N, C-alpha and C positions, 0 to 999 in steps of 0.2 A: 262326112265319114267319121268314124269313131277314132279315139285317140291313138290307137296303135297303128292304124293306116297312116294317120298324119305323121306319126313318129318315123315310120319306115320311109315315107316320101322325103322327109327332111334329111334323113340319113343319106339318101341317094343324092339329093341336091348338094349336100356338103361334100360327099365323096367325089362327085363329078366336078365340083368347083376346086378340088385339091386344097381344101382348107383343113389345117391340122391343129390350130391353136384356139379353137372356139371353146368357151366354157360350156359345161353340160347344161347350164340353165337355159340355153337357147331352146332346148326341147320342151321346157315348161312354158316359156313364152309361146311356143308353137301350139300348145293345147289350151292356153288360158281362156280362149273364147268359150270353150265347152266347160272348162273347170270352174269358171266363175258362176255358172248356173247352179252350183251347189248352194250358193247363198240364196236365201229365200226371197230377197228383194232384187235379185238380178236375173233378167230373162235372156234367153237365147237371142231374141230379137235385138235387145240392147247390145249384146256383145258382138253380134254379126253385122249390125247396121252402122258401120263407120266406113269412111273412105279407105279404099284399098291402097292408095299410093299417097303417102304423106311425107313431108320433109321434116323429120324429127331432129331436134337439136342433138348435138353429140352426146349429151348426158342421158338422152333417152333413145339412143341409136338401136338398142337391142329390141325395141318394139317392132322392128322390121320383121322379126320372126313371128309376131302375131299376124302380120299381114300375109305371110305365107299360108297360114291356116285358112284365112279368108279366101285366098285365091283357089285353094284346093276345094273348099266348099262351094265356091261359085261353079266350078265344073260339075260337081256332084248335083247341085241344085238347079242351075240355070243353063248348063251346057256351054258356057263361055265365061270369061273373066269380065266382071263388071268394073269399069274404071272408077265408079263411086260405090254405090250399093243399090241393090234392087229392093223395092218395097213390096210388101204384100206376099200372099201365098197363092201359088198357081198350081192346081192339081194336074194341069196339062203341060207342065214345064218340060222342056227338052233336056233337062239335066240328067246325067247318067243314072242316078239313083231312081229318079222318077220313071225314066224310060224302062229300066229293068224291072221296076216294081209294078208297072202298069198291068202286066199279065196276072198279077196276084190281088188286084183290088177286090174283085168279087169274092175271092177265097177269104180275104180278111174280113169282109162284111159277113160272110157265112159263119166265121168263127164267133163273131159277136152275137149273131142270131142263135147259135147253139148255147150261148150263155144268157139268153133272154134279154139281149140288148140290141138296139138299133143305132147305127152310125150313118152319117151322110157319106156320099161317094167322095166328097172332098176329104173328109177325115180318113176314110179308108185309103185314099191315095197317099195321104201323109204317113199313115202307119205302114203301108207297103214300102214306101221309100226308106223308112227307117229300118224296116226288116232287112232290106238290101244292105244298108250300111252296117247293120249288126253282123250280117253274114260275111261281108267282104273280108273282115279280119280272118275268118276261117278259110276263105278262098286263097288268101296269100300267106297262110300259116307257115308253109315251108320257107318262104322268104323272111317272115318275121323271126323264125327260129334261126335261120342262117345269119341274120343281122343282129341277133340277140336284142331285138327291139324292146322286149319286156324289161330286160336287165338295164338297158340304156335309159328307159323312161323312169323306172323306179330309182335308179342311182341318181338321175338328174334331179328328181324331186328332193332326195336327201341332201344333195349338194346345194340346191337352191335354198332350202330351209336352213341349212347349217352355215353356208358361206356367203350367200347373196340375198338374204331375206329382205332386208330394208331397201336395198337397191331395187330389187324386183318389185316390191310392193309400191315403191315410189314411181317406178316406170309405168306400171299397170294403172295406178291411180291417175297419173297424168294423162295417159292415153284415153281412158274412159270417163274421166271426170268424176271418179268415185273416191270414197274415203280409203286411206291406206289400211285402216283397221279391217275393212271388209275383205281386202285381199289377204291380210294376215289370217283371218278366220277361215278363208277358203283353203289356204295352204295347210293350215292345221288339220282341217277335215280331210284333205286330200291324202295326207300321210296314212290314213286308215284305208282309203279306197284303192290307192295305187301302190300296193305292195306286190312283190313278185309272186307270192303265194296266192293272193287274191286274184290278180290278173290271170295267172296260169289256170286258176279254177274256172274261169269263164271261157277258156279257149277250146270249147267243144260245143257240139250242137245243143246238148242239154243246158249248158250255161247260157247260151244265146236265147234259147226258147224261154228260159226262166226270166231272163232280163226283159224280154218283150212282154211276157204275160204280166209281170209285176208293174211295168211302166204304164200299161194301159188297163190295169185292173181287171184282167180276164181271169176269172176264178170258176173253174168247172172241174169236178173230180171224175166226170164220166170218161171211161176209157175211149169211147168213140171220139170225144173231143180232143183228147191228147193225141190220138192217132191222126186226126185231121190236122192238128197243129204241126206235128212232125212231118206230115206229107207236104204241107205248104213250104216249110223251111227246107226240106230236102229238095223239092222241085226248084226252089229259088236258088239253092246252092249249085245245082246242076246247070242252071241257066246262065251262070256267070263265067266268063273267061278270066283268067287271072292276070292278064297283061294289058288289056285294052284301056282300062281306066288309068292305070299307072302311066302308060305311055302318053295318053291324052293329057294328063296333068303336067308331066315333065315338058312336053312340047309347048303347051299353053303358057306355062310359067316362063320358059325361056323366051318365047315370043313377046311376052308382056314387058320384058326388060327388068323384071325383079331379079336381084342377085343378093346373096347374103352379105356382101360387103358394100352394098349401095348405101 
């Protein structure tokens, strides 16, 4: 799932845990597996392929919030929490995003054909699951607005960069075995991407479609192409219930034994 869904879920976990003294930087730890991929030498496979349950020393205890991100993605990608990590890509995965995206695999392939491109069924499955993840923020938009999740995330980034930068970079560098400078570079770039104005600008269907087309290099000025893209995204949005994934994640995390104070 994308960063705002991750943020909202962590907000709910913190709320139900009755914790009131956590620093805002926990929300940036929670999205760092995705945020690190801003760096040209760091891949999503690298940031997501680490053990889910580790015993971090006290000085690195905040890395537990990185683990929360991975648990949520496990449900989205695999349908269950992995006690270590799962290797490889499975287009037939029982993960939430893949199950919901399966109905749109052919439609995604057709969009590429309209742009004189061919992709494999495996790649179409990957793209359809990512479309579901992009849309899910819109599905839960009323919840995001009620929880002020955009404000929470943007303010958390400013707090992290201003008050906890060296601590944060040291913790993330320890967890992933990377240079602290790489983490500093990512935080610097993130201050451009994760502003309230910019995030609000993507909280609509047009913004999500643009994000999808840009990511996969789909360029076609034909009106019929844009009508086809809009139909795929609209149909996908209508196919999703706003509560089932959230409830699935909360239940799975609770059963896993993960807790923000562990």
